[in-house]
Structures are given as structure tokens and as C-alpha cells.
C-alpha positions in Angstrom: 61.9 -6.6 67.3 64.2 -7.0 64.4 67.2 -5.4 62.8 67.1 -4.8 59.0 70.3 -4.7 57.2 70.5 -5.4 53.5 73.7 -6.3 51.7 73.9 -4.8 48.2 74.3 -6.9 45.1 77.8 -7.2 43.7 76.5 -4.0 42.4 88.3 -0.7 39.0 121.8 9.4 10.1 122.7 12.9 11.4 122.3 15.7 8.8 125.4 17.3 7.3 126.3 20.6 8.9 125.9 23.4 6.4 129.0 25.2 5.2 129.6 28.5 6.9 129.6 31.3 4.4 133.0 33.1 3.9 133.3 36.3 5.9 132.7 39.5 4.0 135.6 41.9 3.8 135.6 45.6 3.6 132.4 46.2 5.5 133.3 46.1 9.2 131.3 49.3 10.0 128.0 47.8 8.7 128.5 44.7 10.7 129.2 46.7 13.9 126.1 48.8 13.2 124.0 45.6 12.7 125.2 44.1 16.0 124.6 47.4 17.8 121.1 47.6 16.4 120.4 44.0 17.5 121.4 44.8 21.1 119.4 48.0 20.9 116.3 46.1 19.9 116.7 43.1 22.2 117.5 44.9 25.4 114.3 46.9 25.8 112.2 43.9 25.1 113.9 42.0 28.0 113.3 44.8 30.5 109.6 44.2 31.1 110.2 40.5 31.6 112.7 41.2 34.4 110.4 43.7 36.0 107.5 41.2 36.0 109.3 38.9 38.4 109.3 41.6 41.1 106.3 41.5 43.5 105.0 44.4 45.6 104.6 43.9 49.3 101.0 42.7 50.1 98.7 45.4 51.6 96.9 42.7 53.7 98.5 40.4 56.2 97.4 37.6 58.6 98.9 36.0 61.7 102.0 34.6 59.9 103.5 31.9 62.0 101.7 33.0 65.2 98.9 30.6 66.5 96.0 31.5 68.7 95.6 35.1 67.4 92.4 37.1 67.7 90.5 38.7 64.8 89.0 42.0 65.7 86.5 43.4 63.2 85.7 47.1 63.5 82.9 49.2 62.1 83.8 50.4 58.7 83.4 54.1 59.7 86.0 53.8 62.5 89.2 55.6 61.5 92.6 53.8 61.8 93.8 55.8 64.8 90.6 54.9 66.7 91.1 51.2 65.9 94.6 51.4 67.3 93.4 53.1 70.5 90.8 50.3 71.0 93.5 47.6 70.7 95.8 49.5 73.1 93.0 49.7 75.6 92.5 46.0 75.5 96.2 45.3 75.9 96.7 43.4 72.7 99.4 43.7 70.0 98.6 44.0 66.3 100.4 41.5 64.2 98.4 41.6 61.0 96.0 43.9 59.1 93.0 42.9 56.9 91.9 46.4 56.3 89.9 45.4 53.3 87.4 43.8 55.6 87.9 46.2 58.5 89.8 43.6 60.6 93.0 43.7 62.7 94.9 40.5 63.6 96.2 40.7 67.2 98.2 38.7 69.6 97.6 38.3 73.3 98.9 35.9 76.0 96.7 33.0 76.9 96.2 34.3 80.5 94.9 37.6 79.3 92.9 36.3 76.2 89.5 36.2 77.7 89.9 39.5 79.5 90.9 41.1 76.2 87.9 39.5 74.4 85.5 40.9 77.0 87.0 44.4 76.7 86.9 44.4 72.9 83.4 43.0 72.8 82.2 45.8 75.1 83.8 48.5 72.8 81.1 50.1 70.6 83.7 50.5 67.8 84.1 46.7 67.6 81.7 44.6 65.6 83.1 41.2 66.6 86.0 39.3 68.1 86.8 35.7 67.2 89.7 33.3 67.5 91.8 32.8 64.4 91.1 29.2 63.5 93.1 26.7 61.5 92.5 24.6 58.4 94.5 21.6 57.3 95.0 19.3 54.3 92.5 16.5 54.1 93.8 13.0 55.0 93.3 10.3 52.4 93.9 6.9 54.0 95.8 4.2 52.1 93.3 1.4 52.9 92.7 -0.5 49.6 88.9 -0.2 49.7 88.9 3.5 50.6 87.7 4.3 47.0 84.4 2.6 47.7 83.7 4.6 50.8 81.6 7.6 49.7 80.0 8.0 53.1 83.0 9.3 55.1 83.8 11.7 52.2 80.2 13.1 52.4 80.5 13.9 56.1 84.0 15.4 55.6 85.9 12.7 57.6 89.1 13.3 55.7 89.2 16.9 56.9 88.4 15.7 60.4 91.3 13.1 60.3 93.7 16.0 59.7 92.8 17.1 63.3 92.3 13.8 65.0 92.1 10.0 64.2 90.8 9.2 67.7 92.2 7.9 71.0 92.6 4.4 72.4 91.2 5.9 75.6 87.8 6.3 74.0 85.5 3.3 74.1 82.5 2.7 71.8 80.1 0.1 72.9 78.5 -1.8 70.1 75.2 -3.2 71.5 74.3 -5.7 68.8 74.8 -9.3 67.6 78.4 -9.4 68.9 81.7 -8.5 67.2 84.3 -10.6 65.5 87.5 -9.7 67.4 89.7 -11.4 64.7 88.4 -9.2 61.8 91.7 -7.6 60.4 90.3 -4.1 60.6 89.2 -4.5 64.2 91.8 -6.9 65.6 93.7 -5.7 68.7 91.1 -3.1 69.7 88.1 -5.2 70.7 87.7 -5.3 74.5 86.2 -8.1 76.6 82.5 -7.8 76.5 79.4 -9.7 77.5 76.8 -11.9 75.8 73.4 -11.3 77.4 71.6 -13.7 75.0 73.7 -16.7 76.0 74.8 -15.2 79.4 78.5 -15.6 79.0 81.7 -13.5 78.5 82.0 -14.5 74.8 80.0 -12.1 72.7 80.7 -13.8 69.4 79.0 -12.5 66.3 76.8 -15.3 64.9 74.9 -12.9 62.5 77.5 -10.5 61.1 75.5 -7.3 61.7 77.5 -6.2 64.8 80.8 -6.7 63.1 79.7 -4.6 60.2 78.4 -1.8 62.5 81.7 -1.8 64.4 83.6 -1.3 61.2 81.7 1.8 60.2 82.4 3.3 63.7 86.0 2.2 64.3 87.8 0.2 61.6 91.5 1.0 61.6 92.5 3.5 59.0 95.6 4.2 57.0 96.9 0.7 57.7 96.8 -0.7 54.2 94.1 -3.1 55.2 90.4 -3.1 54.2 88.6 0.1 54.9 88.8 3.2 57.2 86.3 3.6 59.9 85.3 6.9 61.5 87.5 6.6 64.6 90.8 4.7 63.7 92.2 4.3 67.2 89.1 4.0 69.4 88.5 0.7 71.2 85.3 -1.4 70.7 83.3 -2.9 73.5 81.1 -5.8 72.2 77.8 -6.3 74.0 75.7 -9.1 72.5 71.9 -8.6 73.0 70.6 -9.9 69.7 70.5 -13.6 68.5 71.7 -15.1 65.3 68.4 -13.9 63.6 69.0 -10.3 64.7 66.3 -10.0 67.4 66.4 -9.7 71.1 64.3 -8.8 74.1 64.0 -5.3 75.6 65.3 -6.6 78.9 68.5 -7.9 77.3 69.0 -4.6 75.5 68.4 -2.7 78.7 70.9 -4.9 80.5 73.4 -4.4 77.7 73.1 -0.6 77.9 73.5 -0.5 81.7 76.5 -2.9 81.5 78.2 -0.9 78.9 77.8 2.4 80.8 79.0 0.8 84.0 82.1 -0.6 82.3 83.3 2.7 80.9 81.7 3.1 77.5 82.0 6.7 76.3 79.7 6.2 73.4 76.9 3.6 73.1 75.7 2.6 69.6 72.3 1.0 69.2 71.7 -0.1 65.6 68.4 -1.7 66.5 64.8 -0.5 66.6 61.5 -1.5 68.2 58.0 -0.2 67.4 57.0 0.6 71.0 58.5 2.2 74.1 59.1 0.4 77.3 60.1 1.9 80.6 63.0 -0.6 81.1 64.7 0.6 78.0 64.0 4.2 78.7 65.4 3.8 82.2 68.5 2.1 80.9 69.2 4.9 78.5 68.7 7.5 81.2 71.1 5.5 83.4 73.8 5.5 80.7 73.4 9.3 80.1 73.8 9.9 83.8 77.0 7.9 83.7 78.3 10.3 81.0 77.8 8.1 77.9 76.4 9.6 74.7 73.7 7.3 73.3 73.3 7.0 69.5 70.5 4.9 67.9 69.3 4.0 64.4 65.9 5.5 63.4 64.6 2.3 61.6 64.1 1.2 58.1 60.3 1.3 57.5 60.1 4.5 55.5 57.8 5.9 58.1 57.4 9.0 60.2 56.3 6.9 63.2 58.6 6.9 66.2 60.8 3.9 66.8 62.7 3.1 70.0 65.2 3.6 71.5 66.0 6.2 68.9 63.0 8.3 69.9 63.8 8.3 73.7 64.8 11.6 75.3 68.4 12.4 75.0 69.2 9.8 72.3 70.9 11.0 69.1 68.5 9.5 66.6 69.9 8.9 63.1 68.3 8.5 59.7 70.0 7.2 56.5 71.0 9.7 53.9 72.2 9.1 50.3 74.9 10.8 48.3 72.8 13.8 47.6 71.8 14.3 51.3 68.3 13.2 50.7 67.0 10.3 52.8 66.7 6.8 51.3 63.1 5.8 50.7 63.3 3.0 53.3 64.7 5.3 56.0 62.4 6.5 58.7 62.1 10.3 58.9 60.4 13.1 60.8 61.1 15.9 63.3 61.7 13.3 66.0 64.9 12.3 64.2 67.9 14.6 65.0 70.6 13.7 62.4 71.1 11.9 59.1 74.3 10.1 58.0 75.2 8.0 55.0 73.1 4.8 55.1 75.0 2.5 52.8 78.6 1.5 53.7 81.3 -0.8 52.5 82.4 -2.2 55.8 83.8 -5.1 57.8 82.4 -8.6 57.6 83.0 -11.6 59.8 86.3 -13.4 59.0 88.7 -11.7 56.7 86.4 -9.9 54.3 84.3 -6.8 53.7 81.0 -6.1 52.0 78.2 -3.6 51.4 75.5 -3.1 54.0 72.6 -0.6 53.9 70.2 0.6 56.6 69.9 3.2 59.4 72.0 0.6 61.3 75.0 1.9 59.4 74.2 5.6 59.6 74.1 5.4 63.4 77.7 4.2 63.9 79.0 6.9 61.6 77.6 9.4 64.2 78.9 7.3 67.1 82.4 7.2 65.6 82.2 11.0 65.1 81.2 11.5 68.7 84.2 9.3 69.7 86.6 11.5 67.6 85.4 14.6 69.4 85.8 12.8 72.7 89.3 11.7 71.8 90.3 15.3 71.0 88.7 16.8 74.1 88.2 14.0 76.7 87.3 16.5 79.4 84.1 17.6 77.7 80.9 16.7 79.4 78.3 14.5 77.7 76.1 17.6 77.1 79.0 19.4 75.3 79.8 16.3 73.2 76.2 16.1 72.1 76.1 19.8 71.4 79.2 19.6 69.3 77.8 16.9 67.0 74.2 18.3 66.8 75.2 22.0 66.6 77.6 21.4 63.7 75.3 19.5 61.4 74.9 20.5 57.8 71.4 21.8 57.1 69.3 19.3 55.2 65.6 18.5 55.2 63.5 15.8 56.8 65.5 15.7 60.2 65.7 18.4 62.8 69.4 19.2 62.9 70.7 18.0 59.5 73.4 15.8 58.1 76.5 14.8 60.1 79.5 17.1 59.5 82.4 15.6 61.5 85.0 18.1 60.4 82.9 21.0 61.6 82.2 19.2 64.9 85.9 18.8 65.6 86.6 22.4 64.7 83.9 23.5 67.1 85.8 22.0 70.1 89.3 22.6 68.8 
């Protein structure tokens, strides 16, 4: 079994004042008339300009400064007095009016919100009831290499970061070649892990692949260093199961999955692929999911529709590699067995104090893992099933995979 990751080639004197004519004498009346005419002409011209600064009160209004409002849409044939009766019956108070779209904006206490929603939904005069959501400015990080990162922009990470940049309580396990804990964009957030290849507690990265994967998922953002990963504050659990050549046994991978789940991993990223299924890896994934971990895996880089594992195992969020136009790269695996796509080329962390380009489904998967971690950080009480549904149910529709391309901003709004 091997991991394919391909770095890109190194593919930013003042004039005299004129004499005043002598005043004319004997014609004061004409001069006064001229002045009066000047005012008579100028004044009416100025009136419209003054009037244009006045604005009429808007006929439509929203929730104003009130948060948590409800939007009640009525049938267009329901008269205004009937709409008011319906709101009174539900015990809500109108605070805004969007009559152009047959909608009233109403306020209700949190304790009575769901009761009011049920009452309104049961009213035949009402078409729909929904919570008044929020939108925010996109967050553009100050990391010096942010300009190179087209992938996070494509999945609307800046809009997501206006809602959350993650939590230190969320742990992403990187089951790979190890992670360089001293990389500037990762330093201080790499936990103690385990090396199943060398059987020790020092999961050093002797290949570089794992460090690059960790950067896509969780490089610190807005810190004026390097790049911005998907989850800026999440902590990284390094689990080494692959050797310096990027290969490892199914038993080591299974052991790594189980260890990560048993040591508190909330999200497990597997940027590795094998051509056949084994029960030991399948059982390890099932164990991790029972422990509440969301498992994300790369679909493989063979340009094939053939299933690869562990991505094709039940319950795993399998990820293909998409380009800037939401198509799949020619080398990315594809097919209905793959659930999501995400940007497959990333400028990311490298061992030591550097950064570089890497391409492969190996770098699409951690974008999804980081997105799951953002959702978990915002709503840590959500179950694994709800976390998976938030990510899969909010995907942007594209071809060649079952759910579509990752949309992290939509996923966060879904749970907000």
C-alpha cells in the first residue's frame, strides 16, 4: 500500500489681481433688480437638491437589533387581519414586516419558540416558519502565504471563520507518516502520539506527508506565519503508521485508528489508500465510529472508479480531489462510492520551517476533516451522526461524487 503525494514544480510667480472696475453711479435701481433676479433664479434651483436628501420611511422592515426572530410566510391570498390573528393565536409578537414577500418577522421567548413554531406550522394560512439566520463578513487571515491558498476560498472557509475558528478541545488525529511538532504553523498544538511502525512514543515525520496533511487540516491562522489551515485552534494527534517511504501494514493502520479513538480523537484523518478491503481495518473503523469519532479518508489517486480502502468502508467520509472549477482532477478516483470532493492541491506545511505545494486526494481529505472539526468546535454536544450529516448535507452539488463539493460555511450555518 502506498500514499501518492506530488509536490508541484516551482510552478508576486502668482498672477496679478485684476483691477476692480469703478462702481457705476446713478443706476442703483437696476443693480437691485439684477440682484433680486439672481436670487429669484437661484433659489428654486436649490429646492430640489434639498428635497432629495430626505428619505421616505421604508415600507419593509426586518428584525432590527433583535436576534433569534422567526420568519412567518403566509399564503398570498390571506388578508392582513387574518395574518395578525394567526400570530396572536401562536403567542408571538410582530417586530417586522416583509409584506412584499408575504412574510411577518416575529419575536418569541426561547422557552415558547418551539411551541409557537408547531402552532404556526399547523395553521393552514401559513406556508412556512423558519428561524431568522445571520450572515457575517468573511474573515481574510493575515498569513503571508494566504494569497496562494485557493482551496479554502473555494469551500468558503473565510465565511466559516467569521462564525468559528475552532476549539482547542477538538482533536484531529492524523494517521500518517508522523507530524513535525516544531513546524511553526503547528507548534504548540501537537499532542503526544504514538509510532506504530517503530513502536515508540515519538511519531516523528521522516517522510513529510503527515506534516503536510496536518497543515491543511489545522495550521494556525491569522498569526502572520505561513498559511491558514481549516481549523486554526484544533489540536493535532500524530499517529505514525507509515514508514519513510509512505507505506505501512493494515495491522499498523488498524492499531493506529483504535489508539486514536481510545485516546479522545474527535476526527480521524486517513490520507492513505489500499486496493483491497480487510476485516481488521473495517473493524477498526467501526470501533472508532462507536467511540464517536468521525472518520475521513482519501479516495486515492489512480483516476479510477474502483473502490479503495479505507475510504470505501461503511460510514467513512470518502473524499475525491477537485480543482478550481469543481471538476475532479484526472488522477483523482471517482464514482458513486465517494461521498465528497474537496480541493486537491494545497500550499501547506512542510517539515522544518517551510511550506510547499502538495497535490493528491491526501490533501482533499484533511480539508474535510478540518471542516468537521470546526463544526464540532461550534457544537461539541453534537453526536457523530449529526456531525456527519452537517458536512454531507451541506455540500455544494457537483458531479462525479454522491454528495458534492465541501461547503464549510454552509455546514456551520446548518448547526448554528
